[in-house]
Every structure is written in structure tokens, then in C-alpha cells.
C-alpha positions in Angstrom: -53.3 -8.2 -32.0 -53.2 -5.9 -29.2 -52.0 -2.1 -30.0 -50.5 -0.1 -27.4 -49.4 3.9 -27.4 -45.7 4.2 -26.8 -46.3 6.3 -23.6 -48.5 3.5 -22.0 -45.8 1.0 -23.2 -43.1 3.0 -21.5 -45.1 3.2 -18.4 -46.2 -0.4 -18.0 -43.3 -2.0 -19.7 -42.4 -5.0 -17.2 -46.1 -5.9 -17.0 -46.6 -5.8 -20.9 -43.6 -8.0 -21.5 -44.8 -10.6 -18.9 -48.0 -10.5 -20.4 -46.5 -11.0 -24.2 -44.4 -14.0 -22.7 -47.5 -15.4 -20.9 -50.1 -15.1 -23.8 -47.5 -15.8 -26.8 -49.4 -12.8 -28.9 -47.4 -9.9 -30.2 -48.1 -6.3 -29.4 -47.8 -3.3 -31.9 -46.3 -0.2 -30.4 -47.6 3.1 -31.8 -46.3 6.7 -31.7 -48.8 9.4 -32.6 -51.2 6.8 -33.7 -48.9 5.2 -36.3 -47.5 1.7 -35.8 -43.6 1.8 -35.3 -42.6 -1.4 -33.5 -43.8 -4.8 -33.0 -43.1 -6.7 -29.8 -43.1 -10.6 -30.1 -42.3 -13.4 -27.9 -39.2 -15.4 -28.3 -39.9 -18.8 -30.0 -38.9 -21.6 -27.8 -36.7 -24.2 -28.8 -35.5 -27.5 -27.4 -31.7 -26.1 -27.6 -33.0 -23.3 -24.9 -33.7 -26.0 -22.4 -30.2 -27.7 -22.8 -27.2 -26.7 -20.7 -24.9 -25.2 -23.2 -21.7 -25.4 -21.3 -22.2 -28.8 -20.2 -19.2 -31.1 -20.9 -16.9 -28.3 -21.6 -15.2 -27.9 -18.3 -12.0 -30.1 -17.9 -11.2 -31.0 -14.4 -7.4 -31.5 -14.1 -6.9 -32.0 -10.1 -7.1 -30.3 -6.8 -7.4 -26.6 -7.4 -8.2 -25.7 -3.6 -5.1 -27.3 -1.6 -1.8 -25.5 -1.4 0.7 -26.2 -4.1 3.8 -26.4 -1.7 5.9 -23.9 -3.8 6.8 -20.7 -2.9 5.6 -17.9 -5.2 7.7 -14.8 -6.2 5.3 -12.5 -4.3 6.2 -14.3 -1.1 10.0 -14.0 -1.2 
């Protein structure tokens, strides 16, 4: 498991999280030589690949055309 000092982690944060995601290996972050945080990649699941809102929208009609009614703001 890779060990990185907090200062180096801060300076190279974006590159390190890309590396963690790519290699699927956790990284231990140390402060003053002592481990304080473990950064782990997110576990992939089949639900993450699905479209969570698919089928939840209900289409009731034309929402773009004028409604041929005068609004109170237009009076």
C-alpha cells in the first residue's frame, strides 16, 4: 500500500486521486510520520451504471406552445 505525506498529498491531490481510481489501490496519508487517513477507491456496483431517474418523468403534453390564456401579469 502506498504511503504519502499530507503535504505531498495536498500538492498532488488531483494526480493522486486519478492514480487511486486507476490502480484501485488505497493510499495512506501521514502527518508527521503517523498515518491519519486512508483514501480508497469507490467500489463499482451495477447500480452505478444504471440511469437512476429513468422512467420517473411523466409527459403530460406540449409544454412549449402558447396556452392561449391571458396571464394576470399581462393584464
